[in-house]
C-alpha positions in Angstrom: -4.9 39.3 -67.3 -7.5 36.5 -67.4 -5.1 33.8 -68.7 -2.3 34.5 -66.3 -4.6 34.2 -63.3 -6.0 30.9 -64.5 -2.6 29.6 -65.4 -1.1 30.5 -62.0 -4.1 28.9 -60.2 -3.6 25.7 -62.2 0.1 25.7 -61.3 -0.7 26.1 -57.6 -3.4 23.4 -57.7 -1.0 21.0 -59.5 1.7 21.8 -56.9 -0.7 21.1 -54.1 -1.7 17.8 -55.7 1.9 16.7 -56.1 2.7 17.8 -52.5 -0.3 15.8 -51.2 0.6 12.7 -53.2 4.1 12.9 -51.6 2.9 13.6 -48.1 0.1 11.0 -47.8 2.4 7.8 -48.1 4.8 9.3 -45.6 2.0 10.0 -43.1 0.4 6.6 -43.7 3.7 4.7 -43.2 4.4 6.7 -40.1 1.0 5.9 -38.7 1.4 2.2 -39.6 4.8 2.1 -37.7 3.4 3.7 -34.6 0.4 1.4 -34.7 2.7 -1.7 -35.1 4.9 -0.5 -32.2 1.9 0.1 -30.0 0.6 -3.4 -30.8 4.0 -4.9 -29.9 4.0 -3.1 -26.6 0.5 -4.4 -25.8 1.5 -7.9 -26.8 4.6 -7.8 -24.5 2.5 -6.4 -21.6 -0.1 -9.2 -22.1 2.7 -11.8 -22.1 4.1 -10.4 -18.8 0.7 -10.5 -17.3 0.2 -14.1 -18.2 3.7 -15.2 -17.1 3.9 -16.5 -13.6 6.4 -18.8 -12.0 7.8 -19.4 -8.6 11.3 -20.5 -7.4 10.2 -23.3 -5.1 13.7 -23.9 -3.6 17.4 -23.3 -4.0 19.6 -25.8 -2.3 23.4 -26.1 -2.1 24.8 -29.6 -1.6 28.0 -29.2 0.4 29.1 -32.7 -0.5 29.0 -32.4 -4.3 29.3 -28.6 -4.4 26.2 -28.3 -6.6 23.6 -25.5 -6.4 20.2 -26.7 -7.5 17.4 -24.2 -8.2 13.8 -25.5 -8.8 11.1 -23.4 -10.2 7.5 -24.1 -11.3 5.8 -22.4 -14.2 2.4 -21.4 -12.8 1.3 -19.2 -15.7 -0.5 -19.7 -19.0 2.5 -18.9 -21.1 5.0 -21.5 -22.2 8.5 -20.3 -21.5 11.9 -21.2 -23.0 14.2 -22.5 -20.3 17.3 -21.6 -22.3 16.2 -18.0 -22.4 16.0 -17.7 -18.6 18.7 -15.9 -16.6 20.0 -16.9 -13.3 21.8 -14.5 -11.0 23.7 -16.1 -8.1 24.9 -13.6 -5.5 25.3 -10.8 -8.1 27.0 -13.1 -10.6 25.3 -13.8 -14.0 25.1 -17.5 -14.8 24.3 -18.4 -18.5 21.5 -21.0 -18.0 22.0 -22.3 -21.6 25.8 -22.2 -21.4 28.4 -24.7 -20.2 28.2 -23.5 -16.6 24.7 -24.8 -15.9 22.6 -27.9 -16.6 18.9 -27.5 -17.1 16.1 -30.0 -17.1 12.3 -29.6 -17.5 10.4 -32.2 -15.5 13.6 -34.4 -15.5 14.0 -34.1 -19.3 17.3 -32.6 -20.4 16.5 -32.8 -24.1 13.8 -30.1 -24.1 13.9 -26.3 -23.4 10.2 -25.8 -23.6 8.9 -25.0 -20.0 5.1 -25.3 -20.1 2.5 -24.6 -17.3 2.8 -26.7 -14.2 6.2 -28.1 -15.2 9.3 -27.8 -13.0 12.5 -26.3 -14.2 15.7 -27.5 -12.5 19.0 -25.6 -12.9 22.2 -27.0 -11.5 25.4 -25.0 -11.2 28.7 -26.2 -9.8 30.5 -24.1 -7.3 33.7 -24.2 -9.3 31.9 -22.7 -12.3 31.1 -19.5 -10.4 33.3 -16.9 -8.8 30.7 -16.3 -6.1 31.0 -18.4 -3.0 27.7 -20.2 -2.7 26.6 -20.7 0.9 23.6 -20.6 3.2 21.8 -17.3 2.6 23.2 -16.5 -0.9 20.5 -14.8 -2.9 19.5 -16.2 -6.3 17.2 -14.6 -8.8 15.7 -16.3 -11.8 14.4 -14.1 -14.7 12.5 -15.3 -17.7 12.5 -13.7 -21.2 9.5 -11.4 -20.5 11.3 -9.8 -17.6 9.3 -11.5 -14.8 11.5 -12.7 -12.0 11.4 -14.5 -8.7 14.1 -14.8 -6.0 15.0 -17.1 -3.2 17.8 -17.7 -0.7 20.1 -20.7 -0.8 19.7 -23.4 1.9 22.6 -25.7 2.5 22.0 -29.5 2.6 24.4 -32.3 3.5 23.1 -35.7 2.5 
């Protein structure tokens, strides 16, 4: 009876050892993934907190049929102009696409929109299905989800 008890105890201990060596990497990997995800959430929240911009004006030139939206980056985070989204009267306009022209401080060759720089987006009336007129609401959204809105003012030079 003495050998069978010792042998069965050794088998149980060996089984527990193998079970632990299988369980530990799974638990460690799961904890690493949760920690990485939490770190990503915190980074995105910090980016949103440091992102600040204002749509300074939205004007529609009735002569040339061009909507011009000007916005100033007032935050400490550099933004990518091509990643911004413009909504004109409930219609999505691809800022980086063929329907819009973007410039940052007058330079059309850059998409990097740094602090205290002005982004200008121009959209032609015939490139949208929405009728652009006085009072049309526009919304500019950047990649972190921060947004600002304005209403269109008509100008006739």
